[in-house]
N, C-alpha and C positions, 0 to 999 in steps of 0.2 A: 225793822233795818229802818233807818236813815234819807226823813225827807225832805229835801229842800223848797216848798212846793208850801206856801202862808196861803193862807186865806185872809189872812191881817193885812190889807196891799190898802197901803194910802196911809199908814199908822206914822210917824214921825218917827218915833222911839226905834225904829226898825232901818237898820242898817239897808241899804242897796247899793246895788248896782250903779255906776257912774257911765253917764255917755259915752264912747268910744267903740274898739275894734276888740273884738279877743277872740279868744281857742277855745271851743268849748268840741263836746261830743255826746247825742243824744243817746237820753239812756233811759224816756218811756214813750209808748206812744198810745194813746185812750178815746177809744170811737164814742165818743156822749151821745151820739145816736139823733134824731131826726126831733124838728121844733120850731113855733114857726118866732121869727126874731121879724123886729120891729126897731131901725136905727134911724133916729129923727122923726122925721114928720111920714116919712117912705111907708107905705104899705110893708104892714104883716107879709112874711116870704117862709116856704117852710125850707127848710134847709139841713145838711147831714155834717155835723160837724166830729172832727178831728184834734183832739190835742197831742200837737210833739213838747217833749219838754226837753231842755238841755240841760249838762252840769256845768258850770262854764272853767277852764281849766287853765286859762292862764291872759292877762293882757298885754295887749301888744299897742296900743295906742289911745291915749299914754299908759305908757310900759308902768308906770308906777300904781293905779287904778286897782282899786282893791279887790281880790278874788276869792276872798275866802269871808266867812260873816266871824262874828263875834268868838264864838262855841268852836271854829275850826272847819267847821262843813263846806264846800264850797256853793257858793250861789247857784240856785237856778232858774232857769230863767224860762216862761210858755209860751207859747204863741197856741190859737185858732183855727183855726181853720174849715172851710167847706169843703167835707169830703169831694172831691173834680178835679180833673185832670181837661178842663179846657184852658185852651188857650192863651184867656187872657186869665186864671182863677192861681191865688196866691200862690198854692199849695204848689203847684205846675211850676212855675214859674221856679219857688224859693229853689226846688227841688234840680231845677236845671241848672241853676245858678249855684247851687253848689256841690254840685255834681262837676261842674265845667263842662255840661252840653248835652245837647237838645234829647227828650223823648224821644226811642226810638219807638215805631210803628208797633211792632211787638208792645212792649213794656209801657204805649198807650194803651192798647185794648186790655191790659190788667196788668198792672204795676203793683207790688207787696211793699206795702211800705215796712214791712216785717224786715229788712233788705238794708233798710238803712240804722238800725238799730246797732250801737255802740262805735259807730264811724262817726269821724272827726271833721270837724266844720270850723269857717269863721264866722264868727258872728258883731256884726253893726248893730248897737244898743244905744235906743237913743228913748228921750223921755213922750210918755203919752201925754193925749190934750185933751180936756173937760171932754165928754162927750154923753147921751145917752140911748140906752138901749134897755128895749121893752119897758118904757117906762123909769128906769131906773135910771138916777144920774151918776157917775163916774169922776172923782177929783182925776185932774190929772199929775203929774209931775212924777210917776214909778216909771218905771225902766220895762221897755218894749223893745221886741226886737224888729230893726228896720228891715233888717235883710241878711240874708244868709249864702255865705258864699266858699268858693271852694280853696279848701288851707293852701297853703304852700306845701308843695309836694304833691300833693293830689292828698283824697280823702285816706282815713286809712281804719282799722276796724281794731278800738282799746279795749282793757276793762275800765271800768270809770266806780268810783268809792258808791254812787247809789248804786244799788240791782239794778239791773237793768228787765223791764217788765215791759209789755202789750195786752193789752182790755180789748177782748173780744165783745162786743156789743149780744152782738148774734148767738153767741157760745151760752153768755150768759144768763138770757132768756127763754132757753132752753127745760136750763132748772125748771124756772119758775111754768112752764110750761107742761111739764110734769114727766118731760126726757131729759131724765140724770143721770149723770154719768161722771165718770173719775172725773173728765176734761171738763164739765160744767160746773163740775165742783169746785175744780181746782182755778175755773173763771173766778167764783166768788170770793174765794180766798184774795185772788190780785184787787177785787174790786175793793175788798177791805180795807186796804192797805192805799186806796189813793187818797186826794187830800177832798175832802171835807166837798169842797164846790164841786169840785169833779164826781162826787158822789149821786150833789146836788140833780147837776145837771141831768146824770143819767136819770134818774126819780122822777123828774119832769119828761123825759124824752115822750114819744110816740112808740117806739120800739116797746121799752120798757111797761106801759101803761096798755100794751095790748095785751104783753106774755103774762101781766102781772090779771087778769081778767080770771084767766085761769082758776080754779079753785086749789088745786097743789101748790102744796109750800113749799117755800125749799130747803132741803134739809139739808145740817152740817158741812158744813164745806173739809175739803181737805185740806194738807197745806202741800201738795204737789202745785206743783209750777206745772201751767199751758199756756204759749204762746201761741202756738204751731194756726190757728186757725182764722189768725185778725182777718176781714176782707179783706181785699183787692178793689181797687179804686180806676176807675177807664174813664176817656174819653166820652163814651158813646153816651146819651144821654144827660147829657151838663150842659148844655149849648144854654145860653142867656143865666146863668146865675152869678150872683156877687157877692166876690170873696170879703169878710171884714173880720175885722182880728175882733176880742172882745177881750177890753181890758181888766180880765179879773187882776 
C-alpha cells in the first residue's frame, strides 16, 4: 500500500505542502483511542481522539502550488480531533463546514464517520506554530489543516490513489481480549498498515492497555478488509471537551 503520511515531520529535506487552498478527499479514518493530554500549562485531560487523513488532488489558490511529492505520490495531510460533536468541538465545526449544512438532531445522536470516507473537500492549509504537548516540544513551520470547506458543486464520493481505510479500535481490541473473529483479524491487518506514529498512539491508549491485560495473544491476521464497525460519535456526554490539534 502507498502511504502519504510520514512520521518524519520537521525534516527540512522533505517537500511539504505550501499554504493555500486545495481540493482533496478523505481516505483514512483512524480511532487512536483515549489517553491523557496536556497542552502547555493546562492540567492533563482524558480525551478520545480520531485521525482524519486527506489526499490532496488539486491546488486552488495559488494554482501553481505542488500537490504531489517528488516520487509522484499525492501529498497527504491529517488532523487529529477529539471524538465529540459538542457545538464547539472542532470535529463538528469542520464536518458542518465541509458538508455546507448543520448536523441534524438525528445525526447528532450518532454520526457515522464512515459516511465521509472517499468524499471530496476543500482544504485550507496553514503552517503550525511551535507548541508543547505532553511535555514534548514540536517545531513550527509544518503544514496543517486550518479549515475544511464544501467544495465547488458540493461534495461527492470519488476513488483515491491511496487505499481507503478505516481503523476501528474497539474491534481491534476484541482480538486481544480473546474474542477472535475474521473481522478482528482483518482489523489487525488495517492496524499493521497504519503510519508508525498512529500505531504508537493506539498502543498508548487506555482501550488497548485494558485489552492487552488479557492473557490471550492475537493470532496471525488475515488480509480481508473490515471497515463497517467504526464506532459512531454523538453529542451526548461531550460537554466541556476542548478540541485540540496535535501537530505530528
